[in-house]
All heavy atoms as a GROMACS GRO file, in nm:
protein
  627
    1MET      N    1  -3.525   1.810  -4.280
    1MET     CA    2  -3.567   1.750  -4.157
    1MET      C    3  -3.445   1.729  -4.069
    1MET      O    4  -3.341   1.685  -4.114
    1MET     CB    5  -3.637   1.619  -4.188
    1MET     CG    6  -3.676   1.543  -4.068
    1MET     SD    7  -3.775   1.404  -4.127
    1MET     CE    8  -3.817   1.340  -3.976
    2PHE      N    9  -3.453   1.759  -3.937
    2PHE     CA   10  -3.344   1.746  -3.840
    2PHE      C   11  -3.353   1.611  -3.771
    2PHE      O   12  -3.457   1.574  -3.719
    2PHE     CB   13  -3.353   1.860  -3.737
    2PHE     CG   14  -3.246   1.852  -3.632
    2PHE    CD1   15  -3.116   1.889  -3.664
    2PHE    CD2   16  -3.274   1.809  -3.505
    2PHE    CE1   17  -3.017   1.883  -3.568
    2PHE    CE2   18  -3.176   1.803  -3.409
    2PHE     CZ   19  -3.046   1.840  -3.440
    3ILE      N   20  -3.240   1.538  -3.766
    3ILE     CA   21  -3.235   1.408  -3.699
    3ILE      C   22  -3.134   1.419  -3.586
    3ILE      O   23  -3.018   1.458  -3.608
    3ILE     CB   24  -3.194   1.296  -3.797
    3ILE    CG1   25  -3.292   1.290  -3.913
    3ILE    CG2   26  -3.184   1.162  -3.726
    3ILE    CD1   27  -3.251   1.194  -4.021
    4ASP      N   28  -3.176   1.384  -3.465
    4ASP     CA   29  -3.086   1.385  -3.350
    4ASP      C   30  -2.982   1.272  -3.364
    4ASP      O   31  -3.017   1.162  -3.404
    4ASP     CB   32  -3.163   1.362  -3.219
    4ASP     CG   33  -3.246   1.483  -3.180
    4ASP    OD1   34  -3.203   1.595  -3.213
    4ASP    OD2   35  -3.350   1.464  -3.115
    5PRO      N   36  -2.856   1.302  -3.332
    5PRO     CA   37  -2.756   1.194  -3.336
    5PRO      C   38  -2.785   1.092  -3.226
    5PRO      O   39  -2.847   1.123  -3.125
    5PRO     CB   40  -2.624   1.265  -3.312
    5PRO     CG   41  -2.658   1.393  -3.248
    5PRO     CD   42  -2.797   1.428  -3.293
    6GLN      N   43  -2.740   0.971  -3.246
    6GLN     CA   44  -2.761   0.868  -3.146
    6GLN      C   45  -2.679   0.900  -3.022
    6GLN      O   46  -2.567   0.949  -3.031
    6GLN     CB   47  -2.720   0.732  -3.201
    6GLN     CG   48  -2.809   0.684  -3.312
    6GLN     CD   49  -2.764   0.549  -3.364
    6GLN    OE1   50  -2.652   0.505  -3.338
    6GLN    NE2   51  -2.852   0.484  -3.438
    7PRO      N   52  -2.733   0.874  -2.904
    7PRO     CA   53  -2.657   0.900  -2.781
    7PRO      C   54  -2.526   0.822  -2.780
    7PRO      O   55  -2.522   0.706  -2.818
    7PRO     CB   56  -2.749   0.850  -2.670
    7PRO     CG   57  -2.886   0.840  -2.731
    7PRO     CD   58  -2.865   0.820  -2.877
    8GLY      N   59  -2.420   0.888  -2.743
    8GLY     CA   60  -2.289   0.824  -2.734
    8GLY      C   61  -2.216   0.818  -2.866
    8GLY      O   62  -2.104   0.768  -2.872
    9ALA      N   63  -2.273   0.868  -2.974
    9ALA     CA   64  -2.208   0.859  -3.103
    9ALA      C   65  -2.102   0.967  -3.122
    9ALA      O   66  -2.009   0.950  -3.197
    9ALA     CB   67  -2.311   0.868  -3.214
   10ALA      N   68  -2.115   1.078  -3.052
   10ALA     CA   69  -2.019   1.188  -3.068
   10ALA      C   70  -1.898   1.166  -2.979
   10ALA      O   71  -1.907   1.109  -2.871
   10ALA     CB   72  -2.086   1.320  -3.033
   11ALA      N   73  -1.780   1.212  -3.022
   11ALA     CA   74  -1.659   1.202  -2.941
   11ALA      C   75  -1.664   1.302  -2.828
   11ALA      O   76  -1.712   1.414  -2.844
   11ALA     CB   77  -1.536   1.228  -3.029
   12SER      N   78  -1.615   1.263  -2.714
   12SER     CA   79  -1.614   1.351  -2.598
   12SER      C   80  -1.494   1.444  -2.604
   12SER      O   81  -1.383   1.404  -2.638
   12SER     CB   82  -1.608   1.267  -2.471
   12SER     OG   83  -1.591   1.351  -2.359
   13THR      N   84  -1.516   1.570  -2.571
   13THR     CA   85  -1.406   1.667  -2.564
   13THR      C   86  -1.382   1.711  -2.420
   13THR      O   87  -1.306   1.802  -2.395
   13THR     CB   88  -1.438   1.792  -2.649
   13THR    OG1   89  -1.560   1.848  -2.604
   13THR    CG2   90  -1.446   1.754  -2.796
   14ALA      N   91  -1.449   1.646  -2.326
   14ALA     CA   92  -1.435   1.682  -2.184
   14ALA      C   93  -1.297   1.641  -2.134
   14ALA      O   94  -1.238   1.544  -2.180
   14ALA     CB   95  -1.543   1.613  -2.102
   15GLN      N   96  -1.245   1.716  -2.037
   15GLN     CA   97  -1.117   1.686  -1.974
   15GLN      C   98  -1.136   1.566  -1.880
   15GLN      O   99  -1.242   1.545  -1.825
   15GLN     CB  100  -1.068   1.807  -1.893
   15GLN     CG  101  -1.035   1.926  -1.979
   15GLN     CD  102  -0.917   1.900  -2.070
   15GLN    OE1  103  -0.822   1.833  -2.033
   15GLN    NE2  104  -0.924   1.950  -2.192
   16PRO      N  105  -1.031   1.486  -1.860
   16PRO     CA  106  -1.042   1.374  -1.768
   16PRO      C  107  -1.077   1.423  -1.628
   16PRO      O  108  -1.036   1.531  -1.587
   16PRO     CB  109  -0.905   1.307  -1.770
   16PRO     CG  110  -0.821   1.384  -1.864
   16PRO     CD  111  -0.901   1.497  -1.920
   17ALA      N  112  -1.153   1.342  -1.555
   17ALA     CA  113  -1.196   1.380  -1.421
   17ALA      C  114  -1.083   1.378  -1.320
   17ALA      O  115  -1.086   1.448  -1.221
   17ALA     CB  116  -1.308   1.287  -1.374
   18HIS      N  117  -0.979   1.296  -1.343
   18HIS     CA  118  -0.870   1.284  -1.247
   18HIS      C  119  -0.746   1.355  -1.299
   18HIS      O  120  -0.703   1.332  -1.411
   18HIS     CB  121  -0.837   1.136  -1.224
   18HIS     CG  122  -0.954   1.059  -1.172
   18HIS    ND1  123  -1.002   1.075  -1.045
   18HIS    CD2  124  -1.033   0.966  -1.230
   18HIS    CE1  125  -1.106   0.995  -1.028
   18HIS    NE2  126  -1.127   0.928  -1.138
   19PRO      N  127  -0.685   1.440  -1.216
   19PRO     CA  128  -0.560   1.504  -1.258
   19PRO      C  129  -0.447   1.402  -1.259
   19PRO      O  130  -0.461   1.290  -1.213
   19PRO     CB  131  -0.537   1.611  -1.151
   19PRO     CG  132  -0.608   1.561  -1.031
   19PRO     CD  133  -0.727   1.482  -1.085
   20SER      N  134  -0.334   1.442  -1.308
   20SER     CA  135  -0.216   1.355  -1.312
   20SER      C  136  -0.184   1.303  -1.173
   20SER      O  137  -0.206   1.370  -1.073
   20SER     CB  138  -0.098   1.436  -1.367
   20SER     OG  139   0.020   1.362  -1.356
   21THR      N  140  -0.128   1.183  -1.166
   21THR     CA  141  -0.095   1.125  -1.036
   21THR      C  142   0.026   1.191  -0.971
   21THR      O  143   0.049   1.175  -0.853
   21THR     CB  144  -0.069   0.974  -1.049
   21THR    OG1  145   0.035   0.955  -1.144
   21THR    CG2  146  -0.193   0.900  -1.092
   22THR      N  147   0.105   1.266  -1.046
   22THR     CA  148   0.218   1.338  -0.989
   22THR      C  149   0.169   1.471  -0.933
   22THR      O  150   0.116   1.552  -1.006
   22THR     CB  151   0.326   1.364  -1.095
   22THR    OG1  152   0.366   1.240  -1.152
   22THR    CG2  153   0.446   1.434  -1.035
   23LEU      N  154   0.189   1.488  -0.805
   23LEU     CA  155   0.146   1.612  -0.742
   23LEU      C  156   0.251   1.721  -0.763
   23LEU      O  157   0.371   1.694  -0.750
   23LEU     CB  158   0.124   1.590  -0.592
   23LEU     CG  159   0.018   1.485  -0.557
   23LEU    CD1  160   0.014   1.463  -0.407
   23LEU    CD2  161  -0.118   1.527  -0.608
   24PRO      N  162   0.209   1.843  -0.793
   24PRO     CA  163   0.308   1.948  -0.819
   24PRO      C  164   0.390   1.984  -0.696
   24PRO      O  165   0.501   2.030  -0.708
   24PRO     CB  166   0.223   2.066  -0.866
   24PRO     CG  167   0.084   2.036  -0.823
   24PRO     CD  168   0.074   1.887  -0.811
   25ASP      N  169   0.337   1.961  -0.575
   25ASP     CA  170   0.408   1.997  -0.454
   25ASP      C  171   0.494   1.884  -0.399
   25ASP      O  172   0.561   1.901  -0.298
   25ASP     CB  173   0.309   2.042  -0.346
   25ASP     CG  174   0.238   2.170  -0.384
   25ASP    OD1  175   0.295   2.249  -0.462
   25ASP    OD2  176   0.125   2.191  -0.337
   26SER      N  177   0.493   1.767  -0.462
   26SER     CA  178   0.571   1.656  -0.409
   26SER      C  179   0.719   1.679  -0.441
   26SER      O  180   0.754   1.715  -0.552
   26SER     CB  181   0.524   1.523  -0.467
   26SER     OG  182   0.538   1.522  -0.606
   27PRO      N  183   0.806   1.656  -0.340
   27PRO     CA  184   0.948   1.679  -0.362
   27PRO      C  185   1.004   1.571  -0.454
   27PRO      O  186   0.954   1.459  -0.457
   27PRO     CB  187   1.008   1.667  -0.222
   27PRO     CG  188   0.912   1.583  -0.147
   27PRO     CD  189   0.777   1.611  -0.205
   28PRO      N  190   1.108   1.604  -0.528
   28PRO     CA  191   1.169   1.503  -0.616
   28PRO      C  192   1.237   1.396  -0.532
   28PRO      O  193   1.279   1.421  -0.418
   28PRO     CB  194   1.271   1.582  -0.696
   28PRO     CG  195   1.301   1.701  -0.612
   28PRO     CD  196   1.176   1.732  -0.535
   29GLN      N  197   1.247   1.276  -0.586
   29GLN     CA  198   1.317   1.170  -0.514
   29GLN      C  199   1.466   1.197  -0.513
   29GLN      O  200   1.521   1.250  -0.608
   29GLN     CB  201   1.290   1.035  -0.579
   29GLN     CG  202   1.154   0.981  -0.550
   29GLN     CD  203   1.144   0.833  -0.583
   29GLN    OE1  204   1.225   0.779  -0.656
   29GLN    NE2  205   1.044   0.769  -0.528
   30GLU      N  206   1.528   1.162  -0.401
   30GLU     CA  207   1.672   1.176  -0.387
   30GLU      C  208   1.732   1.039  -0.362
   30GLU      O  209   1.662   0.946  -0.324
   30GLU     CB  210   1.706   1.268  -0.271
   30GLU     CG  211   1.662   1.412  -0.292
   30GLU     CD  212   1.711   1.501  -0.180
   30GLU    OE1  213   1.831   1.493  -0.147
   30GLU    OE2  214   1.630   1.575  -0.126
   31THR      N  215   1.859   1.028  -0.382
   31THR     CA  216   1.930   0.904  -0.357
   31THR      C  217   2.026   0.925  -0.241
   31THR      O  218   2.096   1.026  -0.236
   31THR     CB  219   2.009   0.861  -0.482
   31THR    OG1  220   1.917   0.846  -0.590
   31THR    CG2  221   2.080   0.730  -0.460
   32VAL      N  222   2.026   0.831  -0.147
   32VAL     CA  223   2.123   0.833  -0.037
   32VAL      C  224   2.201   0.703  -0.042
   32VAL      O  225   2.151   0.600  -0.088
   32VAL     CB  226   2.057   0.851   0.102
   32VAL    CG1  227   1.993   0.987   0.113
   32VAL    CG2  228   1.957   0.742   0.130
   33ARG      N  229   2.323   0.708   0.005
   33ARG     CA  230   2.407   0.589   0.008
   33ARG      C  231   2.452   0.565   0.152
   33ARG      O  232   2.502   0.655   0.218
   33ARG     CB  233   2.528   0.607  -0.083
   33ARG     CG  234   2.612   0.481  -0.092
   33ARG     CD  235   2.714   0.489  -0.202
   33ARG     NE  236   2.640   0.495  -0.328
   33ARG     CZ  237   2.690   0.542  -0.440
   33ARG    NH1  238   2.812   0.589  -0.443
   33ARG    NH2  239   2.619   0.541  -0.550
   34HIS      N  240   2.430   0.442   0.199
   34HIS     CA  241   2.471   0.402   0.333
   34HIS      C  242   2.591   0.310   0.323
   34HIS      O  243   2.593   0.219   0.239
   34HIS     CB  244   2.359   0.325   0.404
   34HIS     CG  245   2.232   0.402   0.418
   34HIS    ND1  246   2.215   0.496   0.516
   34HIS    CD2  247   2.117   0.399   0.347
   34HIS    CE1  248   2.092   0.547   0.504
   34HIS    NE2  249   2.032   0.490   0.403
   35LEU      N  250   2.690   0.332   0.407
   35LEU     CA  251   2.808   0.248   0.414
   35LEU      C  252   2.817   0.193   0.557
   35LEU      O  253   2.808   0.269   0.653
   35LEU     CB  254   2.935   0.327   0.383
   35LEU     CG  255   2.939   0.402   0.251
   35LEU    CD1  256   3.062   0.490   0.244
   35LEU    CD2  257   2.938   0.305   0.135
   36ILE      N  258   2.836   0.063   0.568
   36ILE     CA  259   2.856   0.000   0.698
   36ILE      C  260   2.995  -0.061   0.699
   36ILE      O  261   3.031  -0.136   0.609
   36ILE     CB  262   2.753  -0.111   0.725
   36ILE    CG1  263   2.611  -0.058   0.721
   36ILE    CG2  264   2.780  -0.177   0.860
   36ILE    CD1  265   2.506  -0.166   0.736
   37PHE      N  266   3.074  -0.026   0.798
   37PHE     CA  267   3.207  -0.082   0.816
   37PHE      C  268   3.210  -0.159   0.946
   37PHE      O  269   3.155  -0.116   1.047
   37PHE     CB  270   3.312   0.031   0.826
   37PHE     CG  271   3.334   0.105   0.697
   37PHE    CD1  272   3.254   0.213   0.664
   37PHE    CD2  273   3.434   0.067   0.611
   37PHE    CE1  274   3.274   0.283   0.546
   37PHE    CE2  275   3.456   0.136   0.492
   37PHE     CZ  276   3.376   0.244   0.460
   38GLY      N  277   3.276  -0.273   0.945
   38GLY     CA  278   3.291  -0.352   1.067
   38GLY      C  279   3.330  -0.494   1.034
   38GLY      O  280   3.357  -0.528   0.918
   39SER      N  281   3.327  -0.579   1.137
   39SER     CA  282   3.354  -0.720   1.112
   39SER      C  283   3.239  -0.777   1.029
   39SER      O  284   3.130  -0.720   1.024
   39SER     CB  285   3.366  -0.796   1.244
   39SER     OG  286   3.240  -0.799   1.309
   40LEU      N  287   3.262  -0.888   0.964
   40LEU     CA  288   3.158  -0.950   0.882
   40LEU      C  289   3.034  -0.979   0.964
   40LEU      O  290   2.922  -0.951   0.921
   40LEU     CB  291   3.211  -1.079   0.817
   40LEU     CG  292   3.114  -1.153   0.727
   40LEU    CD1  293   3.066  -1.065   0.612
   40LEU    CD2  294   3.179  -1.281   0.674
   41SER      N  295   3.052  -1.030   1.086
   41SER     CA  296   2.934  -1.061   1.169
   41SER      C  297   2.860  -0.935   1.211
   41SER      O  298   2.737  -0.933   1.214
   41SER     CB  299   2.975  -1.144   1.291
   41SER     OG  300   3.068  -1.072   1.370
   42ALA      N  301   2.932  -0.827   1.240
   42ALA     CA  302   2.866  -0.701   1.279
   42ALA      C  303   2.791  -0.639   1.162
   42ALA      O  304   2.680  -0.586   1.179
   42ALA     CB  305   2.970  -0.604   1.335
   43VAL      N  306   2.849  -0.644   1.044
   43VAL     CA  307   2.783  -0.589   0.925
   43VAL      C  308   2.656  -0.668   0.895
   43VAL      O  309   2.550  -0.610   0.871
   43VAL     CB  310   2.880  -0.588   0.804
   43VAL    CG1  311   2.807  -0.560   0.674
   43VAL    CG2  312   2.990  -0.485   0.827
   44ARG      N  313   2.666  -0.801   0.900
   44ARG     CA  314   2.547  -0.883   0.874
   44ARG      C  315   2.439  -0.860   0.979
   44ARG      O  316   2.320  -0.853   0.946
   44ARG     CB  317   2.585  -1.031   0.870
   44ARG     CG  318   2.658  -1.068   0.743
   44ARG     CD  319   2.690  -1.214   0.738
   44ARG     NE  320   2.747  -1.251   0.609
   44ARG     CZ  321   2.813  -1.363   0.587
   44ARG    NH1  322   2.829  -1.452   0.684
   44ARG    NH2  323   2.862  -1.388   0.467
   45ALA      N  324   2.477  -0.845   1.105
   45ALA     CA  325   2.380  -0.820   1.212
   45ALA      C  326   2.311  -0.684   1.192
   45ALA      O  327   2.190  -0.671   1.213
   45ALA     CB  328   2.448  -0.824   1.348
   46THR      N  329   2.386  -0.585   1.148
   46THR     CA  330   2.328  -0.452   1.124
   46THR      C  331   2.230  -0.456   1.008
   46THR      O  332   2.121  -0.396   1.015
   46THR     CB  333   2.440  -0.349   1.097
   46THR    OG1  334   2.528  -0.347   1.209
   46THR    CG2  335   2.383  -0.211   1.072
   47ILE      N  336   2.264  -0.527   0.902
   47ILE     CA  337   2.174  -0.539   0.787
   47ILE      C  338   2.045  -0.609   0.829
   47ILE      O  339   1.936  -0.567   0.792
   47ILE     CB  340   2.246  -0.613   0.672
   47ILE    CG1  341   2.355  -0.523   0.613
   47ILE    CG2  342   2.146  -0.657   0.565
   47ILE    CD1  343   2.447  -0.592   0.515
   48LYS      N  344   2.056  -0.715   0.911
   48LYS     CA  345   1.936  -0.784   0.960
   48LYS      C  346   1.852  -0.692   1.048
   48LYS      O  347   1.729  -0.694   1.040
   48LYS     CB  348   1.976  -0.910   1.038
   48LYS     CG  349   2.025  -1.021   0.950
   48LYS     CD  350   2.064  -1.143   1.032
   48LYS     CE  351   2.121  -1.252   0.945
   48LYS     NZ  352   2.162  -1.370   1.024
   49HIS      N  353   1.918  -0.613   1.131
   49HIS     CA  354   1.844  -0.520   1.218
   49HIS      C  355   1.768  -0.416   1.136
   49HIS      O  356   1.651  -0.387   1.164
   49HIS     CB  357   1.941  -0.453   1.315
   49HIS     CG  358   1.874  -0.358   1.409
   49HIS    ND1  359   1.791  -0.399   1.510
   49HIS    CD2  360   1.878  -0.223   1.416
   49HIS    CE1  361   1.746  -0.293   1.575
   49HIS    NE2  362   1.797  -0.185   1.519
   50LEU      N  363   1.833  -0.360   1.035
   50LEU     CA  364   1.765  -0.261   0.950
   50LEU      C  365   1.650  -0.325   0.872
   50LEU      O  366   1.549  -0.259   0.845
   50LEU     CB  367   1.865  -0.196   0.854
   50LEU     CG  368   1.967  -0.103   0.922
   50LEU    CD1  369   2.076  -0.062   0.826
   50LEU    CD2  370   1.896   0.018   0.981
   51HIS      N  371   1.662  -0.452   0.840
   51HIS     CA  372   1.551  -0.523   0.775
   51HIS      C  373   1.434  -0.539   0.872
   51HIS      O  374   1.318  -0.518   0.834
   51HIS     CB  375   1.598  -0.659   0.725
   51HIS     CG  376   1.490  -0.743   0.667
   51HIS    ND1  377   1.420  -0.705   0.554
   51HIS    CD2  378   1.439  -0.861   0.704
   51HIS    CE1  379   1.331  -0.798   0.525
   51HIS    NE2  380   1.340  -0.893   0.615
   52LYS      N  381   1.461  -0.573   0.998
   52LYS     CA  382   1.355  -0.587   1.098
   52LYS      C  383   1.282  -0.454   1.120
   52LYS      O  384   1.164  -0.453   1.154
   52LYS     CB  385   1.411  -0.637   1.231
   52LYS     CG  386   1.446  -0.783   1.229
   52LYS     CD  387   1.498  -0.828   1.365
   52LYS     CE  388   1.539  -0.973   1.361
   52LYS     NZ  389   1.592  -1.017   1.492
   53LEU      N  390   1.351  -0.345   1.100
   53LEU     CA  391   1.291  -0.212   1.112
   53LEU      C  392   1.218  -0.170   0.985
   53LEU      O  393   1.168  -0.059   0.976
   53LEU     CB  394   1.398  -0.108   1.147
   53LEU     CG  395   1.468  -0.125   1.281
   53LEU    CD1  396   1.581  -0.024   1.295
   53LEU    CD2  397   1.368  -0.109   1.396
   54HIS      N  398   1.214  -0.260   0.885
   54HIS     CA  399   1.149  -0.236   0.755
   54HIS      C  400   1.215  -0.120   0.679
   54HIS      O  401   1.149  -0.048   0.605
   54HIS     CB  402   0.999  -0.210   0.772
   54HIS     CG  403   0.928  -0.320   0.841
   54HIS    ND1  404   0.899  -0.440   0.782
   54HIS    CD2  405   0.882  -0.330   0.969
   54HIS    CE1  406   0.838  -0.519   0.867
   54HIS    NE2  407   0.827  -0.456   0.982
   55TYR      N  408   1.346  -0.105   0.698
   55TYR     CA  409   1.416   0.002   0.628
   55TYR      C  410   1.469  -0.044   0.492
   55TYR      O  411   1.459   0.030   0.395
   55TYR     CB  412   1.530   0.058   0.712
   55TYR     CG  413   1.595   0.177   0.645
   55TYR    CD1  414   1.530   0.300   0.642
   55TYR    CD2  415   1.717   0.165   0.580
   55TYR    CE1  416   1.587   0.408   0.576
   55TYR    CE2  417   1.774   0.274   0.516
   55TYR     CZ  418   1.708   0.394   0.514
   55TYR     OH  419   1.764   0.500   0.448
   56ALA      N  420   1.525  -0.164   0.487
   56ALA     CA  421   1.583  -0.212   0.361
   56ALA      C  422   1.584  -0.364   0.359
   56ALA      O  423   1.600  -0.428   0.463
   56ALA     CB  424   1.725  -0.159   0.345
   57GLU      N  425   1.570  -0.418   0.241
   57GLU     CA  426   1.578  -0.563   0.223
   57GLU      C  427   1.726  -0.604   0.225
   57GLU      O  428   1.811  -0.532   0.172
   57GLU     CB  429   1.517  -0.603   0.089
   57GLU     CG  430   1.366  -0.584   0.082
   57GLU     CD  431   1.293  -0.677   0.176
   57GLU    OE1  432   1.332  -0.796   0.187
   57GLU    OE2  433   1.195  -0.632   0.239
   58PRO      N  434   1.756  -0.718   0.285
   58PRO     CA  435   1.896  -0.762   0.288
   58PRO      C  436   1.959  -0.775   0.149
   58PRO      O  437   2.078  -0.745   0.133
   58PRO     CB  438   1.889  -0.899   0.357
   58PRO     CG  439   1.767  -0.890   0.443
   58PRO     CD  440   1.670  -0.806   0.364
   59ASN      N  441   1.881  -0.815   0.051
   59ASN     CA  442   1.936  -0.830  -0.085
   59ASN      C  443   1.963  -0.697  -0.153
   59ASN      O  444   2.024  -0.694  -0.260
   59ASN     CB  445   1.842  -0.914  -0.172
   59ASN     CG  446   1.842  -1.058  -0.131
   59ASN    OD1  447   1.937  -1.108  -0.074
   59ASN    ND2  448   1.733  -1.127  -0.160
   60ASP      N  449   1.918  -0.586  -0.094
   60ASP     CA  450   1.945  -0.454  -0.152
   60ASP      C  451   2.088  -0.407  -0.123
   60ASP      O  452   2.137  -0.314  -0.186
   60ASP     CB  453   1.846  -0.350  -0.098
   60ASP     CG  454   1.705  -0.374  -0.147
   60ASP    OD1  455   1.686  -0.452  -0.242
   60ASP    OD2  456   1.611  -0.316  -0.088
   61TRP      N  457   2.153  -0.469  -0.026
   61TRP     CA  458   2.290  -0.434   0.011
   61TRP      C  459   2.389  -0.503  -0.082
   61TRP      O  460   2.361  -0.610  -0.136
   61TRP     CB  461   2.319  -0.477   0.155
   61TRP     CG  462   2.246  -0.397   0.257
   61TRP    CD1  463   2.120  -0.420   0.306
   61TRP    CD2  464   2.292  -0.281   0.324
   61TRP    NE1  465   2.086  -0.325   0.398
   61TRP    CE2  466   2.190  -0.238   0.411
   61TRP    CE3  467   2.411  -0.207   0.318
   61TRP    CZ2  468   2.204  -0.125   0.492
   61TRP    CZ3  469   2.424  -0.096   0.398
   61TRP    CH2  470   2.321  -0.056   0.484
   62SER      N  471   2.506  -0.444  -0.097
   62SER     CA  472   2.612  -0.509  -0.174
   62SER      C  473   2.663  -0.630  -0.095
   62SER      O  474   2.639  -0.643   0.025
   62SER     CB  475   2.728  -0.411  -0.197
   62SER     OG  476   2.797  -0.386  -0.074
   63GLN      N  477   2.736  -0.714  -0.164
   63GLN     CA  478   2.808  -0.821  -0.095
   63GLN      C  479   2.915  -0.754  -0.009
   63GLN      O  480   2.965  -0.646  -0.043
   63GLN     CB  481   2.874  -0.916  -0.196
   63GLN     CG  482   2.775  -0.997  -0.277
   63GLN     CD  483   2.698  -1.095  -0.190
   63GLN    OE1  484   2.755  -1.160  -0.102
   63GLN    NE2  485   2.569  -1.104  -0.213
   64PRO      N  486   2.952  -0.815   0.104
   64PRO     CA  487   3.060  -0.756   0.185
   64PRO      C  488   3.189  -0.744   0.104
   64PRO      O  489   3.226  -0.834   0.029
   64PRO     CB  490   3.076  -0.856   0.299
   64PRO     CG  491   2.944  -0.926   0.307
   64PRO     CD  492   2.893  -0.932   0.166
   65ILE      N  493   3.252  -0.629   0.118
   65ILE     CA  494   3.374  -0.598   0.043
   65ILE      C  495   3.487  -0.577   0.143
   65ILE      O  496   3.471  -0.500   0.240
   65ILE     CB  497   3.355  -0.469  -0.040
   65ILE    CG1  498   3.235  -0.482  -0.133
   65ILE    CG2  499   3.482  -0.434  -0.116
   65ILE    CD1  500   3.185  -0.349  -0.188
   66SER      N  501   3.598  -0.643   0.122
   66SER     CA  502   3.711  -0.627   0.212
   66SER      C  503   3.765  -0.484   0.202
   66SER      O  504   3.778  -0.429   0.092
   66SER     CB  505   3.822  -0.726   0.177
   66SER     OG  506   3.935  -0.702   0.258
   67THR      N  507   3.799  -0.426   0.316
   67THR     CA  508   3.856  -0.292   0.317
   67THR      C  509   4.009  -0.296   0.312
   67THR      O  510   4.072  -0.191   0.298
   67THR     CB  511   3.814  -0.214   0.443
   67THR    OG1  512   3.868  -0.281   0.558
   67THR    CG2  513   3.664  -0.202   0.453
   68GLY      N  514   4.067  -0.415   0.330
   68GLY     CA  515   4.212  -0.426   0.337
   68GLY      C  516   4.263  -0.420   0.480
   68GLY      O  517   4.379  -0.448   0.505
   69ARG      N  518   4.178  -0.384   0.572
   69ARG     CA  519   4.215  -0.384   0.713
   69ARG      C  520   4.180  -0.520   0.772
   69ARG      O  521   4.083  -0.582   0.730
   69ARG     CB  522   4.140  -0.276   0.789
   69ARG     CG  523   4.179  -0.137   0.748
   69ARG     CD  524   4.105  -0.035   0.828
   69ARG     NE  525   4.151   0.099   0.796
   69ARG     CZ  526   4.104   0.208   0.851
   69ARG    NH1  527   4.008   0.202   0.940
   69ARG    NH2  528   4.153   0.326   0.817
   70PRO      N  529   4.255  -0.564   0.871
   70PRO     CA  530   4.226  -0.695   0.930
   70PRO      C  531   4.084  -0.700   0.991
   70PRO      O  532   4.043  -0.607   1.060
   70PRO     CB  533   4.330  -0.710   1.041
   70PRO     CG  534   4.439  -0.614   1.005
   70PRO     CD  535   4.373  -0.503   0.928
   71ASN      N  536   4.010  -0.804   0.959
   71ASN     CA  537   3.877  -0.830   1.015
   71ASN      C  538   3.778  -0.716   0.988
   71ASN      O  539   3.690  -0.689   1.070
   71ASN     CB  540   3.888  -0.858   1.166
   71ASN     CG  541   3.763  -0.924   1.220
   71ASN    OD1  542   3.698  -1.003   1.152
   71ASN    ND2  543   3.727  -0.892   1.342
   72GLU      N  544   3.792  -0.646   0.874
   72GLU     CA  545   3.698  -0.538   0.843
   72GLU      C  546   3.647  -0.552   0.700
   72GLU      O  547   3.724  -0.572   0.608
   72GLU     CB  548   3.762  -0.401   0.861
   72GLU     CG  549   3.662  -0.287   0.839
   72GLU     CD  550   3.725  -0.150   0.854
   72GLU    OE1  551   3.803  -0.110   0.765
   72GLU    OE2  552   3.696  -0.086   0.956
   73VAL      N  553   3.514  -0.541   0.687
   73VAL     CA  554   3.448  -0.538   0.556
   73VAL      C  555   3.356  -0.417   0.553
   73VAL      O  556   3.332  -0.354   0.656
   73VAL     CB  557   3.368  -0.668   0.528
   73VAL    CG1  558   3.459  -0.789   0.524
   73VAL    CG2  559   3.255  -0.685   0.628
   74MET      N  560   3.306  -0.390   0.434
   74MET     CA  561   3.206  -0.285   0.421
   74MET      C  562   3.094  -0.336   0.332
   74MET      O  563   3.114  -0.423   0.248
   74MET     CB  564   3.265  -0.156   0.366
   74MET     CG  565   3.314  -0.166   0.223
   74MET     SD  566   3.381  -0.010   0.162
   74MET     CE  567   3.240   0.055   0.079
   75ALA      N  568   2.975  -0.280   0.351
   75ALA     CA  569   2.861  -0.309   0.265
   75ALA      C  570   2.798  -0.175   0.228
   75ALA      O  571   2.800  -0.080   0.308
   75ALA     CB  572   2.761  -0.400   0.333
   76ILE      N  573   2.741  -0.168   0.110
   76ILE     CA  574   2.686  -0.043   0.057
   76ILE      C  575   2.539  -0.064   0.022
   76ILE      O  576   2.502  -0.165  -0.036
   76ILE     CB  577   2.762   0.002  -0.069
   76ILE    CG1  578   2.911   0.016  -0.039
   76ILE    CG2  579   2.705   0.132  -0.124
   76ILE    CD1  580   2.997   0.033  -0.164
   77LEU      N  581   2.458   0.035   0.058
   77LEU     CA  582   2.317   0.037   0.019
   77LEU      C  583   2.289   0.171  -0.046
   77LEU      O  584   2.319   0.277   0.011
   77LEU     CB  585   2.226   0.021   0.141
   77LEU     CG  586   2.077   0.049   0.118
   77LEU    CD1  587   2.013  -0.058   0.031
   77LEU    CD2  588   2.003   0.060   0.249
   78THR      N  589   2.233   0.170  -0.165
   78THR     CA  590   2.185   0.291  -0.231
   78THR      C  591   2.033   0.287  -0.227
   78THR      O  592   1.973   0.190  -0.272
   78THR     CB  593   2.235   0.299  -0.376
   78THR    OG1  594   2.379   0.295  -0.374
   78THR    CG2  595   2.189   0.428  -0.443
   79LYS      N  596   1.972   0.391  -0.171
   79LYS     CA  597   1.828   0.391  -0.148
   79LYS      C  598   1.768   0.522  -0.200
   79LYS      O  599   1.825   0.629  -0.179
   79LYS     CB  600   1.800   0.374   0.001
   79LYS     CG  601   1.655   0.360   0.037
   79LYS     CD  602   1.643   0.323   0.183
   79LYS     CE  603   1.501   0.318   0.228
   79LYS     NZ  604   1.433   0.194   0.196
   80ARG      N  605   1.654   0.511  -0.265
   80ARG     CA  606   1.580   0.630  -0.307
   80ARG      C  607   1.483   0.670  -0.197
   80ARG      O  608   1.413   0.585  -0.144
   80ARG     CB  609   1.502   0.603  -0.435
   80ARG     CG  610   1.591   0.579  -0.555
   80ARG     CD  611   1.506   0.561  -0.679
   80ARG     NE  612   1.587   0.516  -0.789
   80ARG     CZ  613   1.642   0.596  -0.879
   80ARG    NH1  614   1.625   0.726  -0.870
   80ARG    NH2  615   1.715   0.547  -0.976
   81ILE      N  616   1.481   0.798  -0.166
   81ILE     CA  617   1.390   0.847  -0.063
   81ILE      C  618   1.310   0.963  -0.120
   81ILE      O  619   1.349   1.026  -0.218
   81ILE     CB  620   1.465   0.892   0.065
   81ILE    CG1  621   1.566   1.003   0.033
   81ILE    CG2  622   1.534   0.775   0.131
   81ILE    CD1  623   1.624   1.068   0.154
   82GLY      N  624   1.201   0.993  -0.055
   82GLY     CA  625   1.122   1.108  -0.098
   82GLY      C  626   0.992   1.076  -0.159
   82GLY      O  627   0.944   0.976  -0.186
   0.00000   0.00000   0.00000
C-alpha cells in the first residue's frame, strides 16, 4: 500500500529565491587618503565644512599633527569609496 508523505516533511532542494547581495558588476571598494595642511583654525574649519556637506564625520580625521613649520598642522582622513 502507498502512503503519501506528510506535506512539508521532505527537505527542499530548491535554490534560494534571492541571489547574493554582492552584485557581480559592482566595482571593488577603494581607499583614498585626504591631507589638510594649514593653521589649526583653518584645518578645523575645513573639517567642519566637509562634515556639513555630509562627506566625513569629524571624528574620522586624525588629531592635528604639527608639520614642524610655524603655525602649520596637518590632519589625515582615510575613506573607503565605491
